[in-house]
C-alpha positions as CSV (number, residue, x, y, z in Angstrom):
1,M,0.0,0.0,0.0
2,S,1.4,3.4,-1.1
3,S,1.2,6.5,1.1
4,V,-1.6,8.9,0.2
5,P,-0.3,12.2,-1.1
6,D,-1.2,15.5,0.5
7,G,-3.7,16.3,-2.3
8,G,-5.7,13.1,-1.5
9,A,-6.2,9.7,-3.0
10,I,-8.8,10.1,-5.7
11,T,-6.7,12.8,-7.4
12,A,-3.5,10.8,-7.2
13,P,-4.0,9.2,-10.6
14,Q,-3.4,11.5,-13.5
15,G,-6.2,13.5,-15.0
16,Y,-8.5,14.0,-12.0
17,R,-9.6,17.1,-10.1
18,A,-11.7,17.3,-7.0
19,G,-13.0,19.9,-4.5
20,A,-15.6,20.5,-1.8
21,T,-17.4,23.3,0.0
22,T,-19.8,24.0,2.8
23,A,-23.3,24.4,1.3
24,G,-25.3,24.4,4.5
25,I,-26.8,21.0,4.1
26,K,-25.3,19.8,7.4
27,E,-26.4,21.6,10.6
28,S,-22.9,21.2,11.9
29,G,-21.5,23.7,9.3
30,R,-18.9,21.2,8.1
31,P,-18.1,20.6,4.4
32,D,-21.0,18.8,2.8
33,L,-20.9,19.0,-1.0
34,A,-18.1,17.8,-3.3
35,L,-17.2,17.3,-7.0
36,L,-14.9,14.8,-8.7
37,V,-14.0,15.6,-12.3
38,S,-12.0,13.7,-14.9
39,D,-10.3,15.8,-17.5
40,E,-11.5,13.4,-20.1
41,T,-14.5,11.2,-20.3
42,A,-13.7,8.0,-18.5
43,S,-14.8,4.4,-18.7
44,A,-16.9,3.7,-15.6
45,A,-18.4,0.8,-13.6
46,A,-20.6,0.9,-10.5
47,L,-22.2,-1.4,-8.0
48,F,-25.4,-0.5,-6.0
49,T,-27.1,-1.6,-2.8
50,S,-29.3,-4.7,-2.9
51,N,-31.8,-2.9,-0.6
52,V,-35.2,-2.8,-2.3
53,V,-35.7,0.7,-0.9
54,K,-33.2,2.6,-3.2
55,A,-32.7,6.4,-3.0
56,P,-33.6,8.4,-6.1
57,P,-30.0,9.2,-7.0
58,L,-29.3,5.5,-7.5
59,V,-32.3,5.3,-9.9
60,L,-30.8,8.1,-11.9
61,D,-27.3,6.7,-11.8
62,R,-28.4,3.4,-13.2
63,E,-29.8,5.3,-16.2
64,H,-26.5,7.2,-16.6
65,M,-24.4,4.1,-16.5
66,T,-26.0,2.7,-19.6
67,D,-23.0,3.6,-21.8
68,H,-20.5,3.0,-19.0
69,R,-19.0,6.5,-19.4
70,L,-18.7,9.3,-16.9
71,R,-17.0,12.7,-16.6
72,A,-18.0,13.9,-13.2
73,V,-19.4,12.9,-9.8
74,V,-21.3,15.2,-7.5
75,V,-22.0,14.1,-3.9
76,N,-23.5,15.6,-0.8
77,S,-23.6,14.6,2.8
78,G,-26.1,15.4,5.5
79,N,-29.2,14.4,3.4
80,A,-29.7,11.0,1.8
81,N,-32.4,12.1,-0.6
82,A,-34.0,8.7,0.1
83,A,-37.7,8.0,0.5
84,T,-38.4,11.3,-1.3
85,G,-40.3,9.9,-4.4
86,A,-40.7,11.9,-7.6
87,R,-39.4,15.1,-6.1
88,G,-36.3,13.3,-4.9
89,L,-35.6,12.0,-8.4
90,A,-36.2,15.5,-9.9
91,D,-33.8,17.0,-7.5
92,A,-31.2,14.4,-8.4
93,R,-31.7,15.2,-12.1
94,Q,-31.3,18.9,-11.3
95,M,-28.0,18.2,-9.5
96,A,-26.7,16.3,-12.5
97,A,-27.8,19.2,-14.8
98,M,-26.1,21.8,-12.7
99,T,-22.9,19.8,-12.4
100,A,-22.9,19.2,-16.2
101,A,-23.2,22.9,-16.8
102,R,-20.4,23.6,-14.3
103,V,-18.0,21.0,-15.8
104,G,-19.0,21.3,-19.4
105,C,-20.3,17.8,-20.2
106,G,-23.6,16.0,-20.9
107,E,-26.0,15.4,-18.0
108,T,-25.7,11.6,-18.5
109,D,-22.0,11.9,-17.9
110,V,-22.6,12.9,-14.3
111,F,-23.0,10.6,-11.3
112,V,-25.1,11.9,-8.4
113,L,-24.8,10.5,-4.9
114,S,-26.2,11.5,-1.5
115,T,-25.7,10.3,2.1
116,G,-27.2,11.3,5.4
117,I,-30.7,11.4,6.9
118,I,-33.5,9.5,5.2
119,G,-36.9,11.1,4.4
120,H,-35.9,14.7,4.0
121,Y,-36.1,16.7,0.7
122,M,-33.0,18.2,-0.6
123,P,-32.4,21.9,0.1
124,M,-31.8,22.7,-3.6
125,E,-31.0,26.4,-3.2
126,Q,-28.0,25.5,-1.0
127,V,-27.1,22.6,-3.3
128,A,-27.1,24.9,-6.3
129,A,-25.0,27.5,-4.6
130,G,-22.6,24.9,-3.4
131,I,-22.1,23.4,-6.9
132,G,-21.3,26.9,-8.1
133,K,-18.7,27.4,-5.3
134,V,-16.6,24.2,-5.7
135,E,-13.3,24.7,-7.4
136,P,-12.0,21.3,-8.4
137,S,-8.2,20.9,-8.4
138,R,-5.5,18.3,-8.4
139,G,-5.0,19.0,-4.7
140,G,-8.7,18.6,-3.7
141,G,-8.9,14.9,-3.2
142,G,-8.6,15.2,0.6
143,D,-11.3,17.9,0.7
144,F,-13.6,15.6,-1.2
145,A,-13.0,12.7,1.2
146,R,-13.8,14.9,4.2
147,A,-16.9,16.4,2.7
148,I,-18.6,13.0,2.2
149,M,-18.3,12.1,5.9
150,T,-21.4,11.8,8.1
151,T,-20.8,9.9,11.4
152,D,-17.3,9.0,10.4
153,T,-14.6,10.1,12.8
154,F,-11.7,10.1,10.3
155,V,-11.0,10.3,6.6
156,K,-10.8,7.0,4.7
157,E,-8.4,7.1,1.7
158,A,-6.0,4.6,0.0
159,I,-3.9,4.3,-3.1
160,E,-2.1,1.4,-4.9
161,R,0.3,1.3,-7.9
162,F,0.4,-1.4,-10.5
163,E,2.0,-2.1,-13.9
164,A,0.3,-3.4,-17.0
165,N,1.7,-3.7,-20.6
166,G,4.9,-1.9,-19.5
167,V,3.2,1.2,-18.1
168,S,2.8,2.2,-14.4
169,Y,-0.6,3.2,-13.2
170,V,-2.3,4.5,-10.0
171,V,-5.5,3.5,-8.3
172,G,-6.9,5.9,-5.8
173,G,-9.9,5.6,-3.5
174,C,-11.9,7.1,-0.7
175,A,-15.0,6.0,1.2
176,K,-17.4,7.0,3.9
177,G,-19.2,4.8,6.4
178,A,-19.5,4.1,10.1
179,G,-23.0,2.9,10.6
180,M,-25.8,1.1,8.6
181,I,-23.0,-1.0,7.2
182,H,-23.6,-4.6,5.9
183,P,-23.0,-4.4,2.2
184,D,-24.2,-6.9,-0.4
185,M,-23.1,-6.1,-4.0
186,A,-21.8,-2.7,-3.0
187,T,-21.1,-0.6,0.1
188,M,-21.6,2.7,1.8
189,L,-20.2,5.3,-0.6
190,A,-16.9,4.5,-2.2
191,F,-15.1,6.4,-5.0
192,L,-12.3,4.8,-7.1
193,T,-10.2,6.3,-9.8
194,T,-7.4,5.1,-12.1
195,D,-5.4,6.6,-14.9
196,A,-5.2,3.3,-16.7
197,P,-7.1,2.8,-20.0
198,V,-9.6,0.1,-19.4
199,T,-12.5,-1.3,-21.4
200,A,-16.0,-1.2,-19.7
201,E,-16.2,-5.0,-19.6
202,A,-12.8,-5.4,-17.9
203,L,-13.6,-2.5,-15.5
204,D,-16.9,-4.1,-14.4
205,Q,-15.3,-7.6,-13.9
206,Q,-12.4,-6.3,-11.9
207,L,-14.6,-4.0,-9.7
208,R,-16.8,-7.0,-8.9
209,Y,-13.8,-9.1,-8.1
210,A,-12.3,-6.5,-5.8
211,V,-15.5,-5.5,-4.0
212,D,-16.6,-9.1,-3.3
213,R,-13.3,-9.7,-1.5
214,S,-13.1,-6.5,0.4
215,L,-16.0,-4.0,0.8
216,N,-18.6,-6.8,0.7
217,M,-16.8,-8.5,3.6
218,V,-17.2,-5.7,6.1
219,T,-20.1,-5.2,8.6
220,V,-20.8,-2.9,11.4
221,D,-24.4,-3.5,12.4
222,G,-25.9,-5.8,9.8
223,D,-28.0,-3.1,8.1
224,T,-27.6,-2.5,4.3
225,S,-28.2,1.2,3.4
226,T,-30.6,2.7,0.8
227,N,-27.7,4.6,-0.8
228,D,-24.8,2.2,-0.9
229,T,-22.7,2.7,-4.0
230,V,-19.3,2.0,-5.4
231,V,-18.2,3.9,-8.5
232,L,-15.0,3.4,-10.5
233,L,-13.6,5.7,-13.2
234,A,-10.7,4.9,-15.6
235,N,-9.7,7.8,-17.8
236,G,-6.5,6.4,-19.5
237,A,-4.6,9.6,-18.8
238,A,-1.3,7.7,-18.2
239,G,-1.5,6.2,-21.7
240,G,-0.7,2.7,-22.9
241,R,-2.7,-0.1,-24.5
242,A,-6.3,-0.5,-23.3
243,I,-6.7,-3.2,-20.7
244,D,-9.5,-5.6,-21.8
245,A,-11.1,-8.6,-20.3
246,G,-9.1,-11.0,-22.5
247,D,-5.8,-9.6,-21.3
248,T,-5.8,-11.7,-18.1
249,R,-2.4,-10.6,-16.8
250,A,-3.1,-6.8,-17.1
251,A,-6.6,-7.1,-15.9
252,G,-5.5,-9.2,-13.0
253,A,-2.9,-6.6,-12.0
254,L,-5.7,-4.0,-12.1
255,G,-7.9,-6.2,-10.0
256,E,-5.3,-6.8,-7.3
257,A,-4.6,-3.0,-7.1
258,L,-8.4,-2.4,-6.7
259,R,-8.6,-5.1,-4.1
260,G,-5.8,-3.6,-2.2
261,V,-7.4,-0.1,-2.1
262,C,-10.8,-1.5,-1.3
263,T,-9.4,-3.7,1.5
264,E,-7.8,-0.7,3.1
265,L,-11.0,1.2,2.9
266,A,-13.0,-1.7,4.3
267,T,-10.9,-2.2,7.3
268,A,-11.0,1.6,8.0
269,I,-14.8,1.5,7.9
270,A,-14.9,-1.4,10.3
271,R,-12.5,0.2,12.7
272,D,-14.5,3.4,12.6
273,G,-17.8,1.6,13.4
274,E,-20.1,3.8,15.5
275,G,-19.1,3.3,19.1
276,A,-16.5,0.7,18.2
277,T,-13.4,0.1,20.4
278,R,-12.1,-3.0,18.5
279,L,-11.6,-4.0,14.9
280,I,-12.5,-7.7,14.4
281,E,-10.8,-9.7,11.6
282,V,-12.2,-13.1,10.9
283,T,-10.2,-15.5,8.6
284,V,-11.9,-18.7,7.5
285,T,-9.7,-21.3,5.9
286,G,-10.3,-24.9,4.8
287,G,-13.4,-24.1,2.8
288,A,-14.5,-26.5,0.0
289,S,-15.2,-23.3,-2.0
290,W,-14.5,-19.6,-1.7
291,D,-18.2,-18.9,-1.3
292,E,-18.4,-21.4,1.6
293,A,-15.5,-19.7,3.4
294,R,-17.0,-16.3,2.7
295,R,-20.4,-17.2,4.1
296,V,-18.9,-18.5,7.3
297,A,-16.6,-15.5,7.7
298,R,-19.5,-13.0,7.2
299,S,-21.8,-15.0,9.6
300,V,-19.2,-14.9,12.4
301,V,-18.2,-11.2,12.0
302,R,-21.8,-10.0,12.1
303,S,-22.9,-11.9,15.2
304,P,-24.3,-9.4,17.8
305,L,-23.5,-11.9,20.6
306,L,-19.9,-12.2,19.6
307,K,-19.5,-8.5,19.0
308,A,-21.0,-7.7,22.4
309,A,-18.7,-10.2,24.2
310,L,-15.6,-8.8,22.6
311,S,-16.6,-5.2,23.5
312,K,-16.0,-6.2,27.2
313,G,-12.9,-8.3,26.5
314,D,-14.8,-11.6,27.0
315,P,-13.1,-14.4,25.0
316,N,-16.4,-16.2,24.5
317,W,-15.2,-18.3,21.6
318,G,-18.3,-20.6,21.7
319,R,-20.1,-17.7,20.0
320,V,-17.7,-18.1,17.1
321,L,-18.8,-21.7,16.6
322,M,-22.5,-20.7,17.1
323,A,-22.3,-18.1,14.3
324,A,-20.3,-20.4,12.0
325,G,-23.0,-23.0,12.4
326,N,-25.6,-20.6,11.3
327,A,-24.0,-19.8,8.0
328,G,-25.7,-22.6,6.1
329,V,-22.5,-24.5,5.3
330,P,-22.6,-28.3,6.0
331,F,-19.3,-28.7,7.7
332,D,-18.4,-31.4,10.3
333,P,-17.8,-29.8,13.7
334,G,-15.3,-32.6,14.3
335,G,-13.1,-31.1,11.6
336,L,-13.0,-27.5,13.0
337,R,-10.1,-25.7,14.5
338,L,-10.5,-22.3,16.1
339,W,-7.8,-19.7,17.1
340,I,-8.1,-16.3,18.7
341,G,-4.8,-14.6,17.9
342,E,-2.2,-17.4,18.1
343,T,-4.1,-19.4,20.7
344,L,-5.8,-22.6,19.6
345,L,-9.1,-22.9,21.6
346,F,-11.0,-25.6,19.8
347,A,-10.0,-28.7,17.8
348,K,-11.4,-32.1,17.0
349,D,-14.9,-31.3,18.4
350,T,-13.7,-30.2,21.8
351,T,-12.1,-27.5,23.8
352,T,-8.3,-27.4,24.1
353,G,-8.6,-26.4,27.7
354,V,-6.9,-23.1,27.5
355,P,-7.7,-21.0,30.6
356,E,-10.0,-18.1,30.0
357,S,-7.4,-15.7,31.4
358,E,-4.9,-16.7,28.7
359,A,-7.6,-16.5,25.9
360,A,-8.5,-13.0,27.2
361,K,-4.9,-11.8,26.5
362,A,-5.5,-12.4,22.8
363,I,-8.3,-9.9,22.6
364,S,-6.9,-7.2,24.9
365,G,-5.8,-4.9,22.1
366,D,-7.7,-2.8,19.7
367,T,-7.6,-5.5,17.0
368,V,-9.0,-9.0,17.5
369,R,-8.0,-11.7,15.0
370,I,-10.0,-14.9,14.8
371,R,-9.1,-17.8,12.6
372,L,-11.4,-20.8,11.9
373,D,-10.4,-23.8,9.8
374,L,-13.3,-25.8,8.4
375,G,-11.2,-28.7,7.3
376,R,-13.0,-29.2,4.1
377,G,-10.7,-27.9,1.4
378,G,-8.2,-25.2,0.4
379,E,-10.3,-22.0,0.0
380,S,-10.3,-19.1,2.3
381,A,-11.9,-15.7,3.0
382,V,-11.5,-12.8,5.3
383,A,-14.2,-10.5,6.8
384,W,-13.9,-7.4,9.0
385,G,-16.2,-5.9,11.6
386,C,-16.2,-4.2,15.0
387,D,-17.4,-4.8,18.5
388,L,-20.9,-3.7,19.7
389,T,-20.9,-1.2,22.5
390,E,-23.4,0.8,24.6
391,E,-22.2,3.8,22.7
392,Y,-23.5,2.4,19.5
393,V,-27.0,2.2,21.1
394,R,-26.8,5.6,22.6
395,F,-25.6,7.2,19.3
396,N,-28.4,5.7,17.2
397,A,-31.1,6.3,19.8
398,D,-30.3,10.0,19.6
399,Y,-29.6,10.2,15.9
400,V,-32.0,12.5,14.1
401,T,-34.4,10.6,11.8
């Protein structure tokens, strides 16, 4: 993982500019409206929430993704523009039109995203003024990443470098998310850019590969949002031959770079879970298939019982077995082995007899690593989450809805 430059991650690849402003959408007075612009029209791919209740901007974005080409992204925080019906869709279209006029591109080349409180209409006068104020620049990526935050406590950015067909490229990404996090096909809001030339087919394939193994493996509270979206732009500004789906070596290099960025963002989101004090990493090995390992890892990391125990430093590893058994995978408990940290706690269908005080040492820090071997094959998967604390309940009981 490369260090993020001062100008931010999404503008680290060549040919991108970004910026943000305070439009007055958030009551806090913090930055709440941002633009990302590619100097040239870029190939694009996107994944959206599986939640049936989708916010109007996502409906519009699906329309705009028909040709898999984008020039700009406009995003606001503080208002999700969700559960707002025809008016919400009209407001999203107006945001696209205003951004298109600001950037100098077609309306269908603009992606519109919103995040924040559900069930409130957009304050369009503030939005319009904000779009007019933003001055995108190569150094504005960090401002963009800060403006998309809602309950986040820190900025989430990452970059990776890769080589394909003899040319070096950069992948940059930023994301927001701390609550209502349990993605399926997409996650929270995540923005990815690269200066590699990539065909739409290859871009879609590699985005799905990366997200399935990273952002789709993170959970905070088991709730999938109405606005979850991942969008990826590839503008080809660094030159070279276009990476297509048939060029498995080049496409694979892109996919691994995307996976690296998305994994960094996923772990940051889990660590920043609302009220969280511990990051939980669950590695499942010995799966008969990747999907099998993935299902068990996700089941364990989202268990409220396990998350609550870990918040108090309780090494109640029986809850790991319970959650694994609920994943719908037909493993033999006699073949399981379970570690917390480096301590083996369960093997051959019985406890290893490790004292609770010793097991507790393995979860005393701010990161808890759990490993479960299914004993069924050679496939593995990793999932990330966080503990469940009283602060999460207090925060969401008081959150304005």
